[in-house]
N, C-alpha and C positions, 0 to 999 in steps of 0.2 A: 906857728900861724903866720900866713903870708901877710905882709904889710903893703902889698901892691893892689891897686884897684883891679877888679876883674873885668871892668869895662874899658877904662882908658890907660891902664897899666901905670898910673901915677903912683909915686911913693908917698904922696901926701895923704895917707890914710890914718885915721885915728879911731880908737874903740869907743863904743857906746855900750853901757851896761845898765840893765833894768832888772826887775824882780821876777821874770818868768824863766829864769835859769837858761837864758839864751843870750849870747853876745852878738853884737852887731858892729860892723865897721862902716865908717863914713869917709867918702873921698872928698878932700878939700878942692880937688880940681873939677870933677864932673858932677859932684853932689850926689852920686849914687850911694845908697845905704844898702849893705848886703850882709848876709849871715855867712860866717866862715864854713868852708866845705865840710869840716869834721862834725858840724852840728846839723847837717842835712839829714832828712829822713832817708831810709832806704827806698829804692824805686818801688819795691813791693808794698811798703807801708804807705807811700804816697798814693799809689794807684788805689789802694783799699779805701783811703779817705775820699778820693774823687767819686768812687762808686756809691758813697753814702749821700751825695748831693742829689737833690730833687731837680736836676737840670733836664727837664723833659718838655716836649711840646705842649703837654697838658698843664704845665705850670704857667698860668696866665701872666703872672708878674715877670717871670723869666723871659717868656716870649715877647712880652711888651717892651722889655729893656732892649731886646734886639731890634724890634721894629722901630724904636726911636733912633737907634744907631743907623739903621738902613735909610731912614729918612734924611739923616745928616749926610750920609754918603751921597744920596741923590742930589742934595743941595750944593755940595762942595766938590764933588769928584765927577767931572764931565767925561763922557766917552768911555765909561767903564762897562765892559761886557764880561770878561773872565775874572773870576774872584776865587781866592783861596782862603778858607777859614783855617788859620794857623793855630793849632792847639785846641781842637774842637772838643776834647774829652771823650767819654764813652758814648755819647749820643750827640750827633752833629746837628743840633737844633738850628743854629744860625744858617748853616748851609741849606737846610730844608726851606727856611723862610726866604732866603735870598733867591732860591730857585722859583718859589711862588711869585716873587716880584720880577721874574724874567731874567735874572742873571744866570750865567753859566758858572756854577759854583762847585768847586771841589773842596775836599777837606783833608787835613793832615793832623796827626797827633803823635808825638814821639813814643807814647806808651800804648795807646789803643789803636792807632792807625799809622804804623811807623814807616810805611812805604813813602819815601820822599818823592814829590812830583818831579817829573822830568820835562816840564814845559813852563812857560812864563805866564804871568798874570797881570792884568791891568790894575788889580787891587789885591793886596794882602790885608786881611783884617784879623786882629788878634784881640779877643775880649777876655779880660781877667786871666791872662796867660803870662805876660811879661814878669809878673811878680814871682812866678814859679821857676824862672830860668836858672839852671845851674851854671851854665856857661853863656852868659848873656851876650858877650861879644860874638861868639860863634853863631848863636841863633840869629842875631841881626845880620851877620854876613850871609847866612843861609837865605834869609828873607830877601836881602838885597840882590842875591844872585838869580832869583826867579821873578823879579819885577821887570815888566816890560819897560822900554824907554818912556819916560814921563809918567811912570806908574805911581800908584798911591799906596801908602801904608797907613792904616787906621789902627790905633791902639787904645784899648780901654784898660786902665790900671789906675788905682787911686794915687794921687800925687802927694808926696809927704810934705811938701812945702805949703800945702793948704791947711795943715794940722798945727795947732798951737803947741801941743805937747806930745811929741812922738812917743814918749814913755807911757802915755795913757791911751794910746791909739789901739783900738781893738784889732785893727787890720794887721798889725805887726805880730800879733800873738798866734795867728794861724801857723802851725808848724810847716805847712807847705809854701808859705810866703817867705821867700828868701832874698828878693830884690825889691827895692823901693826907689821910685823915680821922682824927680821934680821937674819943673819947667827948665831949670838950668841943665839937668841931665839930658833932656830931649834936645835942647839947643846944641849940646856937645855932639849928640848922635847925628843931628841934622848936618852939622859942619863936617864931621868925620866921614859920613857915608854919602854925602852929596844930596841931601834932601833940603827942601824948603818947607817950613811949617806954615800950613795954610789955614788951620783951624785948631782952636784949643778952648775947651770950656774951663771953668774954674775948679773942677773937681777931679775928673777921671777920664777924659777923652781927648785925643789929639789926632790930627790927620797931617801927614807929611807927604810931599810930592817929590818924586825923584827928578833931579835936574836933567835937562835934555842934553 
């Protein structure tokens, strides 16, 4: 088992063990918690679980969550026209809602829509996706490569540093959740990849702006 962080490559990684027969590693440098590669689901089993989700436009709660994030984008991200929904899953609900709000929105998903876009975007938004990344550093590099100058990255993923007891956190027990981020993790990402953090709530949403 590797003892290097999959995000920052630090060797200051130590194990966390709980009672769901899955091991976790935590980085003392960037604060990422991740599941070792040998314990990941197969891509086929991962895709099958996603297809069980009721993530459709007819799900009012699901659509409402996206509308709330679109409102935050409007409040904090000026001059955005082109948008990429990064990791949209089998049904690109967010992209449909953003188009209704007047954005030029494309979508990408490594499993369901794997054709990677060949243009740049003012905003990349990724909702409940970062926790599924197998190679988190490469994914962030891919996102960085398609952001326009001074572009924005908006991420929705539950922050582990808001939880008092990680071992009792339901979020970690989902077998498709293999990366867990904190405020300090995103500070490291911002520093390494040239972003400025311009918004963060206390639970699960952060917006970063690319330096000019």
